[in-house]
C-alpha positions, 0 to 999 in steps of 0.5 A: 689268351685272347691277343696271343690267339689272335697273333697265331690266328694271324699267322695261321692263315699267313703260313699258305701264302706268306710262309718266307715272309714270316721267318723273320718273325721267327727269328725275332721271337726266337732272340727275344726268348734269348733277350730274356734270359742272359743277362742280369739287370737292375731290379725296380719295384715292380719290373726289371729293365732288360738291355742287351748289347752287341759286341761293340757296345751298341743295343741289340734290344731293350725292354721292360718285364713285369716280376713276379712279386712272390720271387722276384723273377721276370713274369711277361713282357709289358711297356716298349721293346725295341730291337736293333741291327748292329749298325743302330737301326731299329728293325722291330717295335713291340708294345705290350700292355700292363697283362703282357698282352701284345698290342702294337708290332712293326718291323722295319728291314735293315735299311730301317723301312717299315715293312709289316704293322700290326695292332691288337685290340681285344679281339681283333688284329690288323695286319700290314705288309708295305712295299717299298714306298710304303704303299700298302702291299697286304692288308689282314683283318682277323675276328675271333668270336668265343663261344660261351660254353657250360658254367660261364666257361668260354667254349669253342671259338671261330676265327674270322678273316678278311685279306686285301691284296693290293696293286704298288699303284694302290689299286686293290687287287683281290679280296677274299674271307675266311672262316677258321683258315678255309676260304668262305665268300666271296673272292674277288679279283682285279685287274691293275685298272680296276676292273673285275676280272673274276668273282667265286663263291668258297664254302669251306675251302672248296668253290661251290659257284662262280659270280657271272 
């Protein structure tokens, strides 16, 4: 599915520079799997409500599955899923469309402050990381283009990404472009006052020219 590929594309981009920031997302993904497998819930017509609780009775996660009409088993996550810490603070918000595709994601720290957010559409995704004061620290914009293959089938896909990083004062620190995980095009770097300090051109991950 395009959403899963888009999400993986964003994750792949970040692994080179943001490995430590991805650990929490991986843990949440693991918890989602366990959350959907360890509790019996009332089955409605086409969906199943999931509520998992801590030992103290507070909610750990809540969400909804669509059901397989043939056997009544959970099929896909749909609607809104929320995860909380043991102090009842929201730490993760995920929204899925009716086909089970992730379209909205927000992650909070243990104090409930927004750390990361993402919005996914048909073939694009935008993800933000935030400073403690809520200002944007990093912005990822990813677009996937798929060529038409033989007999109407999808051909090869190309992922285009733009990375923007900011100082705490809101001034852009740098901007660079990627094609399939490799730096391609201009990379510009500014100081905190907005003065351009570096401008280089990349091709398939290699510097090919230094712009004066």
